[in-house]
C-alpha positions as CSV (number, residue, x, y, z in Angstrom):
1,M,-1.7,-4.2,1.1
2,I,-0.6,-2.4,4.4
3,I,-2.8,0.6,5.1
4,D,-1.0,1.6,8.4
5,E,2.0,3.3,8.0
6,S,3.1,2.4,11.5
7,L,3.3,-1.2,11.0
8,A,4.7,-1.2,7.7
9,E,7.5,0.7,9.3
10,A,7.7,-2.2,11.8
11,V,7.8,-4.5,8.9
12,R,10.7,-2.0,7.1
13,K,12.4,-2.6,10.6
14,G,12.6,-6.3,10.5
15,E,10.6,-6.4,13.6
16,K,8.4,-9.4,14.8
17,V,4.5,-8.6,14.0
18,S,1.6,-10.6,14.9
19,R,0.0,-12.2,11.9
20,H,-4.4,-10.5,13.3
21,E,-2.1,-7.3,14.0
22,L,-0.9,-7.9,9.7
23,M,-4.2,-9.1,8.5
24,R,-6.3,-6.2,10.1
25,Y,-4.4,-3.8,8.7
26,S,-4.2,-4.7,5.1
27,V,-6.1,-4.5,2.5
28,Q,-6.4,-6.9,-0.8
29,I,-5.5,-5.1,-4.3
30,W,-5.6,-6.2,-8.0
31,A,-2.3,-7.2,-9.1
32,D,-2.4,-5.4,-11.9
33,K,-3.0,-2.2,-9.7
34,I,0.7,-1.9,-8.1
35,K,2.6,-0.5,-11.3
36,K,0.0,1.4,-11.9
37,L,-0.7,3.4,-8.9
38,A,3.6,2.8,-8.5
39,L,2.9,1.1,-4.9
40,Q,6.5,0.3,-3.4
41,P,7.4,-3.1,-1.2
42,A,7.1,-3.2,2.2
43,I,10.7,-4.8,2.1
44,Q,13.4,-3.6,-0.6
45,G,14.9,-5.9,-1.9
46,G,13.5,-8.7,0.2
47,R,12.9,-12.4,-0.4
48,S,10.5,-13.1,-3.2
49,E,7.9,-13.8,-1.1
50,D,8.4,-10.6,1.0
51,S,8.9,-8.4,-1.6
52,K,4.7,-9.6,-2.5
53,I,3.6,-7.0,0.6
54,Y,3.5,-3.5,-0.3
55,V,2.5,0.3,1.7
56,W,-0.2,1.8,0.1
57,Q,1.4,5.6,0.4
58,Y,-2.0,7.8,-0.4
59,D,-4.9,8.7,1.7
60,Y,-6.8,5.7,3.3
61,D,-10.9,6.6,4.3
62,P,-10.9,3.4,6.8
63,D,-14.8,4.2,6.9
64,F,-16.2,3.8,2.6
65,L,-14.4,4.1,0.7
66,G,-10.5,2.5,1.7
67,Y,-7.9,3.0,-0.7
68,M,-9.8,4.4,-3.3
69,K,-10.0,7.4,-1.7
70,G,-6.0,7.7,-2.6
71,V,-7.5,6.5,-6.2
72,L,-9.9,8.8,-6.8
73,K,-7.3,11.5,-6.1
74,L,-4.7,10.1,-7.9
75,E,-7.3,9.2,-10.8
76,K,-8.5,13.8,-10.4
77,F,-4.1,14.1,-10.7
78,I,-3.7,12.5,-13.7
79,A,-6.7,13.8,-15.4
80,S,-5.2,16.9,-15.3
81,G,-2.2,15.6,-16.4
82,G,0.1,14.9,-14.2
83,A,1.9,11.3,-14.0
84,I,3.3,8.9,-11.5
85,I,7.2,8.3,-11.7
């Protein structure tokens, strides 16, 4: 999952990105969380290999919580009656 919006935009545009940059600004997430969190593929309608790269659109804390910062906010939102569609 790509955590950097500018890198995600470069991937969407089909620009060449280095594997080092992709690794630096990506994190791993359990596959069953993709649907629950309504994550979108970086490339819409791409080949099956392309559709396995997702973009994190919620809050991210690079120093401690990582993507859990966004997950915790979503859990609070859902607990108060909200929903992700």
